[in-house]
C-alpha positions in Angstrom: 139.7 89.0 114.5 138.4 91.2 111.7 136.2 94.2 112.8 132.6 93.9 111.8 132.8 96.8 109.4 135.9 95.3 107.6 134.2 92.0 107.3 131.2 93.6 105.8 133.3 95.6 103.4 134.6 92.3 102.1 131.0 91.2 101.4 130.4 94.5 99.7 133.5 94.0 97.6 132.3 90.6 96.4 129.0 92.1 95.3 130.9 94.8 93.3 132.8 92.0 91.7 129.6 90.2 90.8 128.3 93.4 89.1 131.3 94.0 86.9 129.6 92.4 83.8 127.1 95.3 83.6 127.2 97.5 80.6 129.4 100.5 80.9 126.5 102.5 79.6 124.4 101.6 82.6 123.6 104.7 84.7 124.1 102.7 87.9 127.3 103.4 90.0 128.9 100.1 89.1 132.4 99.2 88.0 133.1 99.2 84.3 132.4 95.9 82.6 132.0 94.3 79.2 129.8 95.8 76.5 129.5 92.2 75.1 125.9 91.0 75.6 127.2 87.5 76.0 129.1 88.5 79.1 126.3 90.6 80.6 124.2 89.5 83.5 120.5 88.7 82.8 119.4 89.4 86.4 120.8 92.9 86.4 118.1 94.3 88.6 118.4 91.5 91.1 122.2 92.1 91.4 121.6 95.8 91.8 118.9 95.2 94.5 121.2 92.8 96.4 124.0 95.4 96.2 121.8 98.1 97.5 120.5 95.9 100.3 124.0 95.0 101.3 125.1 98.7 101.2 122.2 99.6 103.5 123.2 96.8 105.9 126.9 97.8 105.8 126.0 101.4 106.6 123.8 100.4 109.5 126.4 98.2 111.0 129.3 100.7 110.5 127.2 103.4 112.3 126.4 101.2 115.2 128.7 100.3 118.1 126.3 97.4 119.0 126.7 95.5 115.7 127.5 91.8 115.5 127.8 89.4 112.6 125.6 86.4 112.8 128.7 84.1 113.4 129.7 86.2 116.3 126.2 86.3 117.8 125.7 82.6 117.2 129.0 81.8 119.0 127.9 83.9 122.0 124.6 82.2 122.2 126.2 78.8 122.2 128.6 79.9 124.9 125.7 81.2 127.0 123.6 78.0 126.5 126.6 76.0 127.7 126.3 78.0 131.0 122.6 77.4 131.2 121.6 80.9 130.1 119.3 82.1 127.4 119.9 85.6 126.0 117.4 87.6 123.9 119.9 90.1 122.6 123.6 90.0 121.7 124.1 93.8 122.3 121.2 95.0 124.5 122.0 92.8 127.5 123.1 95.2 130.1 120.5 98.0 130.3 121.3 101.1 132.3 119.3 101.9 135.4 116.3 103.8 134.0 116.2 107.5 134.9 112.8 108.6 133.7 112.6 112.1 132.2 110.2 114.1 130.0 111.0 114.3 126.3 109.4 116.3 123.6 108.1 115.0 120.4 110.8 116.7 118.4 113.5 114.8 120.3 112.3 111.6 118.7 111.7 112.9 115.2 113.5 111.1 112.5 113.2 110.7 108.7 114.3 108.7 105.7 114.5 110.0 102.2 114.0 108.1 99.0 115.3 110.3 96.2 113.5 108.5 93.3 113.6 111.6 91.1 117.3 111.9 91.4 118.2 108.2 91.4 116.3 106.1 88.9 118.0 102.9 90.0 116.7 103.4 93.5 113.3 103.9 92.1 113.8 100.6 90.1 114.2 98.8 93.4 110.9 100.2 94.7 108.7 99.8 91.6 106.2 97.0 91.1 105.1 95.2 87.9 102.4 97.8 87.2 104.9 100.7 87.5 103.6 101.8 90.8 105.1 101.9 94.3 106.0 98.4 95.7 104.4 98.7 99.1 106.2 95.7 100.6 109.5 97.5 100.5 107.9 100.6 102.1 106.5 98.5 104.9 110.0 97.3 105.7 111.3 100.8 105.7 108.4 102.1 107.9 109.1 99.5 110.6 112.9 100.2 110.5 112.3 103.9 110.9 109.8 103.4 113.7 112.5 101.3 115.6 115.0 104.1 115.1 112.5 106.6 116.5 111.7 104.5 119.5 115.4 104.1 120.5 116.0 107.8 120.1 113.1 108.4 122.5 114.2 106.0 125.3 117.9 106.9 125.2 120.2 106.9 127.1 118.6 103.7 128.5 119.1 100.6 126.3 116.2 98.1 126.8 115.0 95.6 124.2 112.4 97.3 122.1 110.1 95.2 119.9 107.1 95.9 117.6 104.0 94.9 119.5 101.4 96.1 117.2 100.8 97.9 113.9 97.7 100.0 114.7 97.0 100.9 111.1 98.7 101.8 107.8 96.4 103.8 105.5 96.8 105.2 102.0 95.3 108.7 101.9 95.6 109.0 98.1 96.8 107.3 95.0 100.4 107.3 93.9 100.5 106.6 90.1 104.1 107.6 89.3 107.2 107.2 91.5 110.1 108.4 89.3 109.0 112.0 89.1 109.1 112.8 92.8 111.3 112.3 95.9 109.7 110.5 98.8 110.1 111.2 102.6 109.2 108.9 105.4 109.1 110.8 108.7 107.7 110.3 112.2 107.9 110.7 115.9 106.5 109.4 119.2 103.0 110.7 119.8 102.0 108.8 122.9 103.6 107.0 125.8 102.5 104.6 128.5 104.7 103.2 131.3 106.7 100.9 128.9 105.0 101.3 125.6 104.9 104.1 123.0 102.9 104.8 119.9 104.8 106.1 116.8 103.1 108.0 114.0 104.9 108.0 110.6 103.8 109.8 107.5 105.0 109.2 103.9 105.0 112.3 101.7 106.3 113.4 98.3 108.0 116.5 97.0 109.1 117.8 93.6 112.1 119.4 95.2 115.4 118.0 96.6 115.0 117.1 100.2 117.0 119.5 102.4 119.3 118.3 105.1 118.2 118.5 108.8 114.5 118.2 108.0 112.1 119.1 110.8 108.6 117.9 111.4 107.1 121.2 110.5 108.7 121.1 107.1 106.4 118.3 106.1 103.3 119.7 104.3 100.0 117.9 105.0 98.9 118.2 101.4 102.0 116.2 100.4 101.2 113.3 102.7 99.9 110.2 101.0 100.2 107.5 103.8 100.0 107.4 107.6 101.2 104.5 109.8 100.9 103.9 113.5 103.1 101.5 115.4 103.1 100.4 119.0 106.5 99.5 120.5 107.1 98.0 123.9 110.3 98.0 126.0 111.6 95.0 128.0 114.4 94.4 130.4 116.8 92.0 128.6 117.9 90.5 132.0 114.5 90.0 133.7 112.3 89.9 130.6 109.8 92.2 132.3 108.5 95.6 131.2 111.0 98.4 131.2 109.9 101.9 132.1 110.6 104.6 129.5 110.7 108.3 129.2 107.4 110.3 129.3 106.2 112.3 126.3 105.5 116.0 126.9 103.3 117.5 124.2 104.0 121.2 123.8 101.6 122.3 121.1 97.9 122.0 120.4 98.4 119.6 117.5 100.7 117.4 119.6 98.0 117.3 122.3 95.4 116.4 119.7 97.5 113.5 118.5 98.2 112.4 122.1 94.6 112.4 123.1 93.5 110.6 119.8 96.1 107.8 120.4 95.0 107.5 124.0 91.3 107.3 123.1 91.9 104.8 120.2 93.9 102.5 122.5 91.1 102.6 125.1 88.5 101.9 122.3 90.4 98.9 121.0 90.6 97.3 124.4 86.9 97.8 125.0 85.9 96.5 121.6 88.2 93.5 122.0 86.4 92.5 125.2 82.9 93.5 124.2 82.3 93.0 120.5 84.5 90.0 119.6 82.6 87.3 117.6 84.6 84.8 119.7 82.6 85.9 122.7 79.4 87.5 121.3 77.0 86.3 118.6 76.5 88.4 115.4 74.0 91.2 115.5 70.5 90.8 114.1 71.5 92.5 110.8 74.6 90.3 110.6 72.6 87.2 111.2 70.3 88.1 108.3 73.4 88.6 106.1 74.7 85.2 107.2 71.4 83.6 106.1 71.6 85.4 102.7 75.2 84.0 102.3 73.9 80.5 103.0 71.2 80.9 100.3 73.8 82.3 98.0 76.1 79.3 98.4 73.2 77.0 97.7 72.4 78.9 94.6 76.0 78.7 93.5 76.0 74.9 93.9 73.5 74.5 91.1 76.0 75.6 88.5 78.9 73.6 87.1 81.0 76.7 86.3 81.3 79.8 88.4 80.7 83.2 86.7 83.4 85.6 86.0 85.3 86.9 89.0 83.2 84.9 91.5 85.2 82.6 93.8 84.4 80.4 96.8 86.4 81.6 99.8 88.1 78.2 100.1 89.4 78.5 96.5 91.1 81.8 97.2 93.6 80.3 99.7 97.3 80.8 99.0 100.2 79.4 101.1 103.9 80.1 101.5 106.6 78.6 103.7 109.9 80.2 104.3 113.0 79.4 106.4 114.1 82.3 108.5 117.7 83.2 107.6 120.0 85.5 109.6 120.2 88.1 106.9 116.8 89.4 108.0 117.4 89.4 111.8 116.7 92.5 113.9 119.3 94.5 115.8 119.1 92.0 118.7 120.5 89.3 116.4 118.3 86.4 117.3 114.9 87.3 116.0 113.5 88.2 112.6 113.0 91.9 111.8 109.3 92.8 112.0 109.4 94.9 108.8 110.6 91.8 106.9 107.5 89.8 108.2 105.3 92.7 107.0 106.9 92.6 103.6 106.5 88.9 103.3 102.9 88.8 104.3 102.1 91.8 102.1 103.6 90.1 99.0 101.5 87.0 99.7 98.4 89.0 100.2 99.1 90.9 97.0 99.5 87.6 95.1 96.1 86.4 96.5 94.3 89.6 95.6 95.8 89.8 92.1 95.0 86.2 91.3 91.5 86.6 92.7 90.7 89.8 90.7 92.8 89.1 87.6 94.2 92.6 87.9 96.8 94.8 89.6 95.3 95.7 93.0 96.0 98.9 94.8 96.9 98.8 98.5 94.4 100.7 100.7 95.1 99.8 104.3 96.7 97.4 106.8 94.3 96.9 109.7 95.4 96.5 113.3 98.0 93.7 113.6 99.4 92.2 116.8 102.6 90.3 116.8 101.7 87.4 119.0 105.0 85.6 119.1 108.5 86.4 118.0 110.0 84.6 114.9 113.5 83.3 115.7 116.3 83.0 113.2 116.5 79.4 112.1 112.7 78.7 112.4 110.1 77.9 109.7 107.5 80.5 109.0 104.1 79.3 107.6 101.8 81.9 105.9 98.2 81.2 104.9 96.4 83.9 102.9 92.6 84.1 102.1 90.2 86.6 100.6 87.8 87.0 103.5 85.7 90.0 102.4 84.7 91.8 99.2 82.6 94.9 98.8 81.3 96.5 95.6 81.7 100.3 95.4 79.2 101.7 92.9 76.4 104.2 92.5 73.6 103.5 94.9 71.1 102.8 92.0 73.5 100.4 90.3 73.3 96.7 90.9 76.6 94.9 90.0 76.3 91.8 87.9 78.8 89.4 86.5 79.3 89.3 82.8 77.5 85.9 82.5 74.6 87.2 84.6 74.2 90.3 82.5 74.0 88.0 79.4 71.2 86.0 81.0 73.1 82.9 81.9 72.1 83.2 85.6 69.0 83.9 87.5 68.2 87.6 88.4 67.8 86.4 92.0 71.6 86.0 91.9 74.0 85.1 94.6 75.9 88.3 93.8 73.4 90.4 95.7 73.6 88.9 99.2 75.9 91.7 100.3 74.5 94.5 102.4 74.8 98.2 101.7 78.5 99.1 101.0 80.4 100.6 103.9 82.2 102.9 101.5 80.8 105.3 98.8 82.1 106.8 95.6 84.3 109.8 96.1 84.5 113.0 94.0 88.2 113.4 94.9 90.3 112.6 91.8 93.2 111.4 94.1 90.9 109.1 96.1 91.0 105.3 95.4 87.2 105.2 95.5 86.5 107.7 92.8 85.5 105.0 90.3 83.4 101.8 90.6 85.3 98.8 91.8 85.8 96.1 94.4 87.3 96.5 97.9 89.1 93.2 98.6 90.2 92.2 102.1 92.9 89.6 102.4 93.8 87.9 105.7 97.2 86.4 106.2 97.6 84.0 109.2 101.1 83.2 110.2 102.6 80.6 112.5 106.2 79.7 113.4 107.8 76.3 114.1 111.2 76.0 115.9 113.2 73.0 114.7 113.3 71.6 118.2 109.5 71.7 118.6 106.7 69.6 117.2 104.0 72.2 117.2 103.5 75.5 115.3 102.9 78.7 117.3 100.6 81.4 115.9 102.7 84.5 115.4 100.1 87.0 114.1 97.4 87.8 111.5 97.8 90.5 108.9 94.7 92.0 107.2 95.3 93.9 104.0 92.7 95.8 102.0 93.1 96.4 98.3 91.0 98.2 95.7 90.5 97.0 92.1 88.5 99.3 89.7 86.1 97.7 87.3 88.0 99.2 84.3 91.6 98.1 83.9 94.3 100.7 84.6 96.7 98.8 82.4 96.6 97.9 78.7 98.1 94.5 79.5 95.0 93.2 81.3 91.2 93.0 80.5 88.6 94.9 82.5 88.3 92.9 85.7 84.7 94.0 86.5 83.4 93.4 90.0 84.8 90.5 92.1 82.9 88.5 94.7 84.0 86.0 97.3 81.4 83.5 98.5 81.7 81.9 102.0 80.2 78.4 102.4 80.7 77.3 106.0 79.7 79.1 109.2 83.3 79.8 110.1 83.9 81.4 106.7 80.8 83.5 107.1 82.0 84.7 110.5 85.3 85.6 108.8 83.3 87.6 106.2 81.3 89.4 109.0 84.6 90.3 110.8 85.9 91.6 107.5 82.8 93.7 107.1 83.3 95.2 110.6 87.0 96.0 109.8 85.8 97.7 106.5 83.4 99.8 108.5 86.1 100.8 111.0 88.5 101.7 108.1 85.7 103.8 106.5 85.2 105.7 109.8 88.9 106.2 110.1 89.1 107.6 106.6 86.1 109.9 107.3 87.8 111.1 110.5 91.0 112.0 108.6 89.0 113.9 105.9 87.2 115.9 108.6 
């Protein structure tokens, strides 16, 4: 039998062969090929991206003693099923007896460098159509790095560790260019429970080459442009019950601050979930008035045969996508899909929804609390449904946003555009802040469900809520000024979605204020 690394090298070899028709003038590290345009590949970037993806996978497997090809893992699962057993992990199936010890934050610290300034082809893999950072790729890297951090912390024990929740991912400031800087993703465990841990990751930029053996204190706060919090849980692969992990021992004032903050936020989430959920409690008096205004707005809208510019009914913003889960995107346990891949897929769909809705290139602002309700097995079908559930106009207090048609007198001054309450966000004077110019905050919710081929029903697997910002004036010459965008709910359930979106926007605004303070 071939060793896994050798088998993967064969795969890498085939990719190199596929790339040989690239121009010899290409700066990429490819084999020399033909200069004849008729012999060159059209999808050069796709081939390069696939090659880089494969190289990453190869390196990961070669560095791991627990690696298994899908064919090997599949054969083992069939053998176990024949014996009446069901295994959750190919490699992590014999955990050591846990010996709980105290570990410091530095013992879990890990980082990933993206040297865009020194490798333009790497930057090409992470750039979006607007020339900015493609966040879906970053989400995938964030989750992978968080997984690495979690396993460093629980070692030498070897439980199954899975992403339970993404507490929040938030952009602190805009990133306009990516090829003139090197990027660093770094993080560590900041809080632990009995079998769960919270991991804080920061993304930063630097004009310098990233030194080897980077430490957490080397990351400058002024260089940080994104923060991400993940919650991971450990399970015993044999009993499927919770698995006790090492305890975190904060040793500095800042570490204690992060520990207490994570602890209080976890407690607040549990309290809010039980107390303030609209599934259990009616809307507040203020929210009920807003619902009535939305009802009147939808009636006003029904009078017109054509909607004004950038105004859409909530039901018309829906976008759907269906994917078959292939083994190339499995996690280290071999049988389930990697959480970062799910984040990337849902983000890409949310981005499509926001872009289509606003007719512009939206900027990512935040991912709100997301709980992974059910695992997504390899060989299952993933259904994703995306909807714009909330919009908010960011403007000067004395300004009243109108659509183009309304401004020209085509619609009544008592317009349906003015049902929204006071914005939860205000214009900022910070040139690096998203909200330093008038625009629309767009919240997109992606509901996912999974269906195994041997089951008749779909199982909800989680909801992802992404917030984007679109300025009223276009940031690209290729599109027209988008103006303000508005989503109009019609049914009571859609109005409740809007109210929940407003609550999330308020929570995000408080979080942003807390960071600034």
